[in-house]
C-alpha positions as CSV (number, residue, x, y, z in Angstrom):
1,M,0.2,0.0,0.0
2,T,1.7,3.4,-1.3
3,N,1.4,6.5,1.0
4,F,-1.8,8.8,0.7
5,T,-0.8,12.2,-0.8
6,P,-2.9,15.2,-2.7
7,W,-2.3,13.1,-5.9
8,T,-3.9,9.6,-4.3
9,L,-7.2,12.2,-4.5
10,F,-6.7,13.6,-8.1
11,V,-6.3,9.6,-9.1
12,D,-9.1,8.6,-7.7
13,L,-11.0,11.5,-8.6
14,G,-9.8,11.4,-12.3
15,I,-10.7,7.1,-12.5
16,I,-14.3,7.8,-10.6
17,S,-14.6,10.3,-13.0
18,I,-14.0,8.3,-15.9
19,L,-16.4,5.6,-14.7
20,M,-18.8,8.0,-14.5
21,L,-18.6,9.3,-18.2
22,I,-18.6,5.3,-19.0
23,G,-21.8,4.8,-17.0
24,K,-23.5,7.8,-18.5
25,L,-22.3,6.5,-21.9
26,M,-24.3,3.1,-21.0
27,R,-26.9,5.1,-19.9
28,V,-27.1,6.7,-23.5
29,K,-26.5,3.3,-25.7
30,I,-27.9,0.2,-23.8
31,K,-31.1,-0.1,-23.4
32,I,-31.4,-2.5,-20.4
33,V,-30.0,0.2,-18.6
34,Q,-32.2,2.7,-19.9
35,K,-35.6,0.4,-19.2
36,L,-33.6,0.1,-15.3
37,F,-33.4,3.8,-15.1
38,I,-30.2,2.9,-13.6
39,P,-28.0,6.1,-12.8
40,P,-24.5,6.8,-14.0
41,S,-23.0,6.9,-10.4
42,L,-24.1,3.5,-9.2
43,L,-22.8,2.1,-12.4
44,A,-19.0,4.0,-12.1
45,G,-19.5,2.5,-8.6
46,F,-20.1,-0.9,-9.6
47,M,-17.2,-0.7,-11.9
48,G,-14.9,0.5,-9.2
49,L,-15.9,-2.2,-6.7
50,A,-15.3,-4.9,-9.6
51,L,-11.8,-3.8,-10.8
52,G,-10.9,-1.9,-7.8
53,P,-9.3,-2.5,-4.5
54,N,-12.1,-4.7,-3.5
55,G,-12.5,-6.7,-6.9
56,F,-9.8,-7.8,-9.2
57,D,-7.6,-5.2,-8.7
58,L,-7.2,-4.0,-11.9
59,I,-7.6,-0.5,-12.0
60,P,-5.1,2.1,-9.1
61,L,-8.1,3.0,-7.1
62,S,-6.8,4.1,-3.4
63,T,-8.3,2.3,0.0
64,Q,-9.5,5.6,0.7
65,T,-13.0,5.5,-0.9
66,G,-14.5,5.0,2.1
67,T,-13.0,7.9,4.1
68,Y,-13.9,10.3,0.7
69,A,-17.8,9.4,1.6
70,G,-17.1,10.3,5.1
71,I,-16.5,13.6,4.1
72,M,-18.7,14.1,1.2
73,I,-21.7,13.7,3.5
74,A,-20.9,16.5,5.8
75,F,-21.0,19.1,2.6
76,I,-24.6,17.5,1.4
77,F,-26.0,17.9,4.7
78,G,-24.0,21.1,5.4
79,S,-25.9,22.3,2.2
80,L,-29.5,21.4,3.3
81,P,-30.6,24.2,5.2
82,L,-29.1,26.6,2.0
83,T,-31.2,25.0,-0.3
84,S,-35.0,25.6,1.2
85,Q,-37.4,27.6,-0.5
86,K,-41.0,29.1,0.2
87,I,-43.6,26.7,-1.4
88,K,-47.3,26.6,-1.6
89,A,-49.3,23.8,-0.4
90,K,-52.6,23.2,1.5
91,G,-52.5,22.6,5.0
92,S,-54.3,19.3,5.0
93,A,-52.0,18.2,2.2
94,I,-48.9,18.7,4.5
95,G,-50.1,17.2,7.5
96,S,-50.7,14.2,5.4
97,M,-47.4,13.9,3.8
98,W,-45.8,14.4,7.2
99,A,-48.0,11.8,9.3
100,Y,-47.2,9.6,6.0
101,S,-43.8,10.7,6.0
102,K,-42.5,10.4,9.3
103,A,-44.4,7.7,10.6
104,G,-43.3,5.6,7.7
105,L,-39.2,6.8,8.7
106,L,-39.8,5.7,12.4
107,L,-41.4,2.2,11.5
108,Q,-38.9,1.4,9.3
109,W,-36.2,1.9,12.1
110,A,-38.2,0.1,14.2
111,F,-38.8,-2.9,12.1
112,G,-35.4,-3.4,11.0
113,G,-33.9,-2.9,15.0
114,L,-36.3,-5.3,16.3
115,L,-35.8,-7.8,13.5
116,G,-32.3,-8.0,14.0
117,L,-32.2,-7.8,17.9
118,L,-35.4,-10.0,18.6
119,V,-34.9,-13.0,15.5
120,L,-31.7,-12.1,13.5
121,N,-29.2,-11.9,16.5
122,K,-30.7,-15.0,18.3
123,L,-30.1,-17.0,15.3
124,W,-26.4,-15.7,14.6
125,P,-23.7,-14.0,16.4
126,L,-24.3,-10.6,14.8
127,N,-23.8,-6.7,15.8
128,P,-26.1,-5.8,17.8
129,A,-26.8,-3.1,15.4
130,F,-27.1,-5.4,12.5
131,G,-30.6,-4.7,11.8
132,I,-30.6,-1.2,11.4
133,T,-28.4,-1.0,8.4
134,M,-31.3,-1.9,6.4
135,P,-33.3,1.7,7.4
136,G,-30.0,3.2,7.2
137,G,-29.6,2.2,3.8
138,F,-32.7,2.5,2.6
139,C,-34.2,5.8,3.7
140,G,-31.5,8.3,3.1
141,G,-29.0,6.4,0.8
142,H,-25.9,6.6,0.6
143,G,-25.8,9.3,2.3
144,T,-27.4,8.3,5.4
145,A,-25.5,4.8,5.1
146,T,-22.2,6.6,5.2
147,A,-23.1,8.9,7.9
148,L,-24.3,6.0,10.1
149,G,-21.6,4.1,9.2
150,Q,-19.0,6.5,9.5
151,A,-20.5,7.2,13.6
152,F,-20.5,3.2,14.4
153,G,-16.9,3.3,12.7
154,Q,-15.8,5.6,15.5
155,L,-17.2,3.1,18.2
156,G,-15.3,0.3,16.9
157,S,-17.7,-1.3,14.7
158,D,-16.2,-1.3,11.0
159,E,-18.3,-3.3,9.3
160,I,-21.6,-1.6,10.0
161,L,-20.3,0.5,7.3
162,T,-20.0,-1.9,4.4
163,L,-23.2,-3.5,5.1
164,A,-24.6,-0.3,5.5
165,I,-23.9,1.3,2.0
166,T,-24.2,-2.0,0.1
167,A,-28.2,-1.7,1.8
168,A,-28.0,1.6,0.5
169,T,-27.2,0.2,-3.0
170,F,-29.6,-2.4,-2.9
171,G,-32.2,-0.5,-1.9
172,I,-31.2,2.1,-5.5
173,V,-31.4,-1.1,-7.2
174,A,-35.1,-2.2,-5.8
175,A,-36.4,1.6,-5.5
176,I,-36.1,1.3,-9.7
177,V,-36.8,-2.4,-10.7
178,L,-39.7,-2.6,-8.5
179,G,-40.5,1.1,-9.0
180,L,-40.9,0.5,-12.3
181,V,-42.7,-3.2,-11.6
182,I,-45.1,-0.9,-9.1
183,I,-45.7,1.7,-11.9
184,K,-47.3,-1.0,-14.6
185,W,-49.0,-2.6,-12.0
186,G,-50.9,0.7,-11.0
187,T,-51.6,2.7,-14.5
188,G,-53.0,-1.3,-15.6
189,K,-55.4,-0.7,-12.4
190,K,-56.0,3.0,-13.3
191,Y,-54.5,3.8,-10.2
192,A,-52.3,6.6,-11.9
193,S,-54.0,9.8,-12.7
194,F,-51.3,11.3,-15.4
195,L,-50.3,8.5,-16.9
196,V,-52.2,6.4,-19.3
197,N,-49.6,3.9,-20.5
198,Y,-46.4,3.3,-19.4
199,N,-44.5,2.3,-22.9
200,D,-45.5,6.1,-23.8
201,L,-42.7,7.3,-21.8
202,P,-40.0,9.9,-23.5
203,D,-36.7,9.5,-24.4
204,E,-35.6,11.5,-22.2
205,L,-36.4,9.8,-18.8
206,R,-34.6,7.1,-20.2
207,T,-31.4,8.1,-21.9
208,G,-31.0,11.1,-19.1
209,L,-30.5,13.1,-22.2
210,L,-32.4,16.7,-22.4
211,P,-33.6,17.9,-25.6
212,E,-33.0,21.9,-26.2
213,E,-36.4,23.0,-25.7
214,K,-36.4,21.4,-22.0
215,R,-32.9,22.3,-21.0
216,E,-32.9,24.8,-17.8
217,S,-29.9,27.0,-16.3
218,I,-28.8,25.3,-13.2
219,G,-28.7,28.5,-11.2
220,K,-28.0,32.3,-11.1
221,S,-25.1,34.2,-11.2
222,M,-25.1,36.8,-8.4
223,F,-21.8,38.3,-8.9
224,S,-19.8,40.5,-11.2
225,S,-16.7,37.6,-12.7
226,I,-14.5,40.3,-11.4
227,S,-14.6,40.1,-8.1
228,I,-15.4,36.1,-7.3
229,D,-17.2,33.5,-9.4
230,S,-21.0,32.9,-8.4
231,L,-20.3,29.0,-8.2
232,T,-17.1,29.7,-6.1
233,F,-19.2,31.6,-3.4
234,N,-21.6,29.3,-3.3
235,F,-19.2,26.2,-3.0
236,V,-16.8,27.7,-0.2
237,T,-20.0,28.9,1.6
238,V,-21.1,25.0,1.7
239,A,-17.1,24.1,2.5
240,F,-17.6,26.4,5.3
241,I,-20.4,25.1,6.7
242,A,-18.9,21.7,6.3
243,L,-16.0,23.1,7.7
244,G,-17.7,24.1,10.7
245,G,-19.7,21.1,11.7
246,Y,-16.0,19.5,11.6
247,C,-14.7,21.8,14.1
248,I,-18.0,21.8,16.2
249,S,-17.8,17.4,16.4
250,K,-13.6,18.0,17.5
251,I,-14.7,20.5,20.1
252,V,-17.2,18.5,21.9
253,S,-15.2,15.6,21.5
254,H,-12.2,17.4,23.1
255,F,-14.7,18.5,26.2
256,M,-16.4,14.8,26.5
257,P,-13.6,12.6,25.6
258,G,-15.5,9.1,24.0
259,F,-18.7,11.3,22.9
260,E,-17.9,12.2,19.3
261,L,-21.0,14.2,17.3
262,P,-21.2,13.1,13.8
263,V,-19.7,15.5,11.7
264,F,-22.7,15.7,9.3
265,S,-25.2,16.4,11.9
266,C,-23.0,19.2,13.4
267,A,-22.7,20.3,9.9
268,F,-26.6,20.8,9.3
269,V,-26.9,21.9,12.7
270,F,-23.9,24.9,11.8
271,G,-25.6,25.3,8.0
272,L,-28.9,26.4,10.1
273,L,-27.2,28.6,12.1
274,I,-25.6,30.3,9.3
275,K,-28.9,30.6,7.3
276,K,-30.3,32.3,9.8
277,I,-27.6,35.1,10.1
278,F,-28.0,35.0,6.6
279,D,-31.4,36.0,7.0
280,R,-31.2,39.0,9.1
281,T,-28.0,40.2,7.2
282,K,-29.6,39.9,3.9
283,V,-26.7,37.9,2.5
284,N,-29.2,35.2,2.3
285,G,-30.4,37.1,-1.2
286,Y,-26.5,36.4,-3.1
287,I,-27.2,32.3,-2.2
288,C,-28.9,30.2,-5.4
289,P,-30.2,27.7,-3.9
290,Q,-30.5,25.8,-7.5
291,T,-26.7,26.4,-7.6
292,V,-26.6,24.9,-4.1
293,E,-28.2,21.8,-4.7
294,H,-26.3,21.5,-7.9
295,I,-23.5,21.4,-6.0
296,S,-25.4,18.8,-3.5
297,G,-26.1,16.7,-6.4
298,A,-22.7,16.6,-7.6
299,F,-21.1,15.3,-4.0
300,T,-24.0,13.1,-3.6
301,D,-23.2,11.4,-7.2
302,L,-19.5,11.1,-6.0
303,L,-20.3,9.6,-3.0
304,V,-22.7,6.7,-4.4
305,A,-19.7,6.1,-6.6
306,F,-17.0,5.9,-3.7
307,G,-19.2,4.7,-1.4
308,I,-20.3,1.2,-3.6
309,A,-16.6,1.6,-4.6
310,S,-15.5,1.0,-0.6
311,I,-17.8,-2.0,-0.3
312,K,-15.8,-4.7,1.3
313,I,-17.4,-8.2,-0.3
314,S,-15.7,-10.4,2.2
315,V,-17.8,-8.9,4.9
316,V,-20.9,-8.9,2.6
317,V,-20.3,-12.3,1.9
318,E,-20.0,-13.5,6.0
319,Y,-23.4,-11.8,6.3
320,I,-24.6,-13.0,3.4
321,V,-27.9,-14.8,4.7
322,P,-29.3,-12.9,7.9
323,F,-28.3,-9.6,5.3
324,S,-30.5,-11.0,2.7
325,I,-33.4,-11.9,4.9
326,L,-32.9,-8.5,6.4
327,L,-32.7,-6.5,3.1
328,F,-36.1,-8.6,1.8
329,S,-37.9,-8.4,4.8
330,G,-37.4,-4.7,4.7
331,L,-38.7,-4.3,1.2
332,I,-41.6,-6.1,1.9
333,A,-42.9,-4.1,5.1
334,T,-41.9,-1.0,3.2
335,F,-44.3,-2.0,0.4
336,I,-46.9,-2.9,2.3
337,Y,-46.8,0.1,4.3
338,V,-46.8,2.7,1.0
339,I,-49.4,1.2,-0.7
340,V,-51.8,0.4,2.4
341,M,-51.0,4.1,4.2
342,A,-50.9,6.1,0.7
343,R,-54.5,4.8,0.1
344,K,-55.6,5.8,4.1
345,L,-53.9,9.3,3.7
346,M,-53.8,11.0,1.0
347,K,-57.2,11.9,-0.4
348,E,-56.0,13.2,-4.1
349,N,-53.2,11.3,-6.3
350,W,-52.9,8.5,-3.9
351,F,-50.4,6.7,-6.1
352,E,-48.2,9.3,-7.4
353,K,-47.6,10.1,-4.0
354,A,-47.0,6.3,-3.1
355,I,-44.2,6.0,-6.2
356,F,-42.5,8.5,-4.6
357,T,-42.0,7.5,-1.2
358,W,-41.5,3.9,-2.7
359,G,-38.6,5.5,-4.3
360,W,-37.3,7.4,-1.0
361,F,-38.1,4.8,1.4
362,T,-36.3,2.2,-0.7
363,G,-33.6,4.3,-2.2
364,T,-33.2,7.9,-1.9
365,M,-35.4,11.6,-2.7
366,A,-33.5,11.5,-6.0
367,M,-34.9,8.0,-6.8
368,G,-38.7,9.4,-5.6
369,I,-38.2,12.0,-7.8
370,A,-37.2,9.8,-11.0
371,L,-40.3,8.0,-10.3
372,L,-42.7,10.3,-9.9
373,R,-41.6,12.4,-13.2
374,I,-42.4,9.1,-15.2
375,V,-46.1,8.9,-13.4
376,D,-46.6,12.6,-13.0
377,P,-44.6,14.1,-15.8
378,Q,-45.6,17.9,-15.5
379,M,-45.8,17.6,-11.8
380,K,-49.3,18.3,-11.4
381,S,-50.2,15.9,-8.4
382,R,-47.9,18.5,-6.3
383,T,-46.1,15.9,-4.3
384,L,-43.1,17.4,-4.2
385,D,-44.6,20.8,-2.7
386,S,-46.3,18.8,0.1
387,Y,-43.1,16.9,0.6
388,A,-40.9,20.3,1.0
389,L,-42.8,21.3,3.4
390,A,-43.4,18.3,5.5
391,Y,-39.6,17.1,5.6
392,L,-39.1,20.3,7.5
393,F,-40.4,18.9,10.2
394,V,-39.3,15.3,9.4
395,A,-35.6,16.2,9.0
396,P,-35.0,16.8,12.2
397,V,-36.2,13.3,13.2
398,E,-33.7,11.3,10.6
399,I,-31.0,13.8,11.6
400,L,-31.4,12.5,15.6
401,L,-32.2,8.9,14.4
402,I,-28.4,8.7,13.0
403,T,-26.8,10.8,15.3
404,F,-28.3,8.9,18.2
405,A,-28.7,5.2,17.0
406,P,-24.8,4.4,17.2
407,A,-24.6,5.4,21.1
408,A,-28.0,3.4,22.1
409,F,-27.1,0.3,20.1
410,H,-23.4,0.6,21.6
411,N,-24.3,1.0,25.1
412,G,-26.8,-1.4,24.9
413,Y,-29.7,0.1,24.5
414,G,-31.2,-0.9,21.0
415,L,-33.8,-2.8,22.2
416,L,-35.2,0.5,23.8
417,F,-34.5,2.6,20.6
418,S,-36.2,0.8,18.4
419,L,-39.2,0.5,20.9
420,I,-39.2,4.5,21.1
421,C,-39.3,4.2,16.8
422,L,-42.3,2.2,17.3
423,L,-44.1,3.7,19.6
424,A,-43.7,7.2,18.1
425,G,-44.4,6.1,14.3
426,I,-47.3,4.2,15.9
427,G,-48.3,7.9,17.9
428,V,-47.7,10.0,14.8
429,L,-50.4,7.8,12.8
430,L,-52.5,8.3,15.7
431,T,-52.3,11.8,15.7
432,A,-53.5,11.7,11.8
433,Y,-56.2,9.6,12.6
434,L,-57.5,12.2,15.5
435,K,-57.0,15.4,13.1
436,G,-59.2,13.7,10.7
437,W,-56.9,12.5,8.0
438,Y,-57.7,9.3,7.5
439,I,-59.7,8.3,5.0
440,K,-62.4,5.9,5.3
441,N,-63.1,4.5,1.7
442,K,-60.6,4.6,-1.2
443,K,-61.8,3.4,-4.4
């Protein structure tokens, strides 16, 4: 193994970039890849895994790819507070989406934790946190999986990172493949409000190439280029927030030895503080949410590619039987929840909202949007409007779960943590029932 230098990062980034370009070419040219809507970042990750040091060792990727993913998640979470925009949606729609999303998130964590502790850990000698690698990878994708794995790695449970990233990879594939099956089933049953025939999908959704008339600007220029490039300003702002999160984490660990807050959580909190300051000082008017979203998207693509390339195949093989049971059980439970509760809580366009949350609960929000665009290409269902506002009250819970789960399971409180998630999820659904958001008869 060679010593790590800045040139190591340069080579790793260059190799992953080449693999992503090859992945994009595959998406454009190969029909089966188009039909499955597989993202180029996912293809790049698989190629990096197969050809890199964790596979056949044919390309000079370093062993630091997992570390890169841990750094990138700080940039992604640090950018979230800067991307919030004012969105209009009905109060009842927001309430229903909040209950549906929050309960689904909590119950998925409860299901994974309880299945792991009460069933799988009784049959195999597993890490107590084995079960939560499923929700850690499913709902939030590689970003959440990396954050969770990095936190457990600080506590000495290095295998959780590989398992969580593998769960995220499995979840994204399942989100797309099974999502397309659900769409075909739903359109056949006339559940879809805007898509009549699945086979009529436009080519740009399959290839990912937008025609000239549908191309949009990725952001606004807020500065004269003679002073600072607008992209540079937005990027260094995100980098400043990510560094602030890292510093907070290190300060806490310095004054509280043995207790280290995840960098991504600190970056998110620091980002909220900076956003407040920017709002008060009107600096926020020079932050372009679209540009920040694309910066975050770029880090997400790289995180997926580097994260998959860092998977330790030997760890996955070692746990293949209980891990398969966990993942497939999680898929079944998620599918039942999505289909049943969407019909119960969504007064309008329930199928569109169900397919969006299926993509989110098993893969990422990006997968959810991709599936939503298939059934609702013009976004007439207003699903994202309701989701964006509802998620403001869901995101803190998701971050709290990832932040405190490692400490809870490491210190023997995993069962209590899972039961709290279960009771909280049931409590959210009960709140929705008392608010009158339930629909008694849904055709």
